[in-house]
N, C-alpha and C positions, 0 to 999 in steps of 0.2 A: 708380783701381784697383778690383779686385773682391775682396770679402771675403764669407765665408759660414760656415755651420755644417752639420754632418751629425749629426742626432739619431738615436740607435740604441737597439736593445734587444738587448744582448749576451747570450750564453748562458754561464753560469759554466764556466770551465775549457776552453772550446772555442776555443783561441787561433787555430788556422788557419781555422776556420769564421768567426770574428768578423772576422779580418783580411781574408779573401777577400771577405766581404760588403761591407766598407767599400771595398775596392779596386774592386769591380764597380760600386758606386754612384758613386765619385769618378772613374772612368774616363770619365765623361760630361762632366767639367768640365776646363777648361784656363785657364791664366793667372789664377790667383786664390789668395787666402790662405784656407784652410779650417781650421776648428777642429773636433775630434772630442771625445767625452766623456772624462772621467777613467776610467782603468782599462778602456778600451774593448775591449781584446783579451782580458782575463781575466774581466771582471765584478768585482763589488765584495766580496761577503761571504766573506772567508777565515775558515775555522774555526780554523786554527792556523798557526803559523809554518812547519811542514813543508809544508803545502799552498802557502803563499806561495813557499817556496824552490823548489818544483817548477815554478812558473809564471812566476817572475820571470826577466827576461832582461838581458843586458848591453846597454849603449848606448854606441857603436854595436856592430854585430856580431851582435846577436840576430836571430831570425827576423822579428819585427815591424818593427824599424827597417830591416832590409835590404829587405824587401818594399815598405815605404812609400817608401824612398829611390828605388827603381826607378820607382815611380809618380810621385813628385815631379819627377824628371828628365824622364820621358816626357811628362807633361802640363803641365809648367812650373807646378807648384803649390808654394806654401809651406804645409806641413802642421804643425799643432800638435795633439798628441794625448796622452792620459794613459795611463800604463802602469806596471807594477811593475818597477822598475829594480834589478838586482843589481850592486853596486859595492863592491869591496874588502871582501867578506864581510858586507856589510850590505844592507838592502833599503829602497828609497825609493819613495814614491808620487810619481812624477815626471811633469812635462810635457816632452815631447820636441818639438823644433822641427826640421824638415827643410826647408831652403830649396830653391828651384827648381834651384839649382846643386848640390844634394846635400850641403851642409854640415849637420852634425848637432850640435845643442846640447841640453842637458838642464837643467831646473830641478827641484830636489828640494824637494818641498812643505814649507814651514816650519810651517804651522798645521794640525796633524793633528786630525781630527775623531773624537771618541768612541773606538770600538774600534780605530781606526787606530793609536792609541798602543800597542796590544798587539803590533803586528807591524812597523810601519815606524819607521825612524830619521828624526828631524827634520832638514830641510835647514838650511843655515847662511848662505845668501845668496840674493839675488834676481837675476833675469837679464833683460836686454833683448837681443834678437837683431836685428841690422840685416839687412834684405833689400834688394833692388834698388828696391822701391817704398816701404817704410816700416820703422820700427823697432817691433818687436813686444815687448810686455811680457808675460811669462809668469806666470800665477798658477793655482792649482788649487783648485777647489771652495771649502772653508771659508776660504780666504784672503780671500774676499769680505767677511767680517764685520769685517776689520781695515782701516780706511781708510788706515793707514800703508803698507800694501802697495802699493796703487794709486798713492799719492802718491810713494813712493820710486821706483817704476818710471817714472813720468812725469818726475820730476826727473832721472832718468838717461836721458831722451830718448824714452821710449815714446810712440808715437802711437796704437797700437791695443792694448787689453788683451785678450789671448787667454786664455780662461777655460774649460778643460776641467773638467767638473763631473759629480758624481753627487748632485744636490741632493735633499734630503728635507724641509728646512725650507721653509715656505710663502712667505717674503718675500725670498729671495736675489735673484730677478730684479728686484724693485723696488729693492733696494739697489744693484744694478749700474747702474741709471739714475742714481742719486745719485753714484756714483763717476765717471761720465762728466761730470756737471755740475760736480762738485768740481774736476775736472782738465782739462776741455775736451778730451776724447779720445773715440775710438770704443772700443767693447767688443763682443766676440763671446763669448757664453756658449753652450757646447755641452753640453747636459744629456742624460741618458738617460731612457728610459721603462720602465714595467713594474714588477713587484714581484719581490723575491728573498727566499727563505726558506732558511736553512741552519741546521739544528739548531733551537735555540729562538729564533733571532734572525730577524726579518723586517723588511724595509724596502720602502716604496713610493716610487718616484722621480717627481718632479713634472714632467718634461718642460719645456715652455715655453722651449726654446732661443730666443735672441734676438740681434739685432744692434741696437746703440744708437749714436746719434750724439752729438757733443759737447754738444748741447742737451738730452740725456736723452730724445730721441724714439726710439721703436722703429721701425726701418726694415723689419724682418722678424721674424717669430716663428713658433713651432711650437705645436701643441696638446700636451696632456699624455698623449696616447694613441697617436700615430702616429710612425713613423720619418719623417724629413723631411730633405731637402737644400734649403737656400735660399742663394742668392748674390745680392748687390746690388752696384751700382756706387756708389763714394763718391769724394769729392774729399778726398784726405788733407790738403790744405792747411788744411781746417777745424780740424784738430787742432793746428795751429801758432798759431792765434789765441787767445790767453789773455785777451783783453779781455772784461770783463763790461759796463762802460760806457765812455764816453770817458775817464773819470778813474780807472778801476779795472782793474787787471791781476792775475790770479790769483797770479802768481809775484812780480811787483814789489811787491805789497802785503803779502806775507808778512812776519812778524816772528819769525824763528827764535829769537832770543834769549829770547823769552817762552814758547817751547814746550819748555823743558827737562824739564818734568814728563812729557812723552811718552816719554822714555827712562829714566825712573826706575821702579823697582818700587813698587807701591802700598804705602803705609805701613800 
């Protein structure tokens, strides 16, 4: 199967412009699973909750989901992208997955980063989306720093970790290689590029979008400066082999009864 990323430089608040640009670039691709950045349609630095409320959309039914659903069906794409989701009076930093058949699923980010806590509600569960080719595990940006997220997704069947991101810390891309080695899965991180200043807050995003295989090897990557669309061919069966040696299997060798401290609050 074919998997890839679209690394972008969105403009804040320009939803239709950002969505149309992504569609124009992706209309050149077919029969693939493509990951886009976190909050790709709105950009990242909200100044207040009123601004977020004006830009967030329902899923499905909003402009962004509706337009990308048409693209997914037309080009036979599985699309995973980040956006601000409006749901039952609350706002979530979500990863939306649209399958090539048009099915829409949303994962609401559990681990909110820094000022995100001022505006977004924390999600309450993780999500794996089955497609015709593979099972996709959804995580968003700062979820990368918690190894429990990737392991939970893989225990629930994920073969590819789909990781929309707006990364600013310098080591997330390296950590995602470790997540692949730890779980023997593929991962696609789609980051954004550029800098953003809103009021007194400024951020510079690291780019470096990448596709990583179960051995932690980078199959394709982008620079920290340019928009980029990369697609590679993979053998998804590699993600089903959990053997490290002839006598070691990542899942069979686990000792869950000894891991209870992982679900306790620190004393």
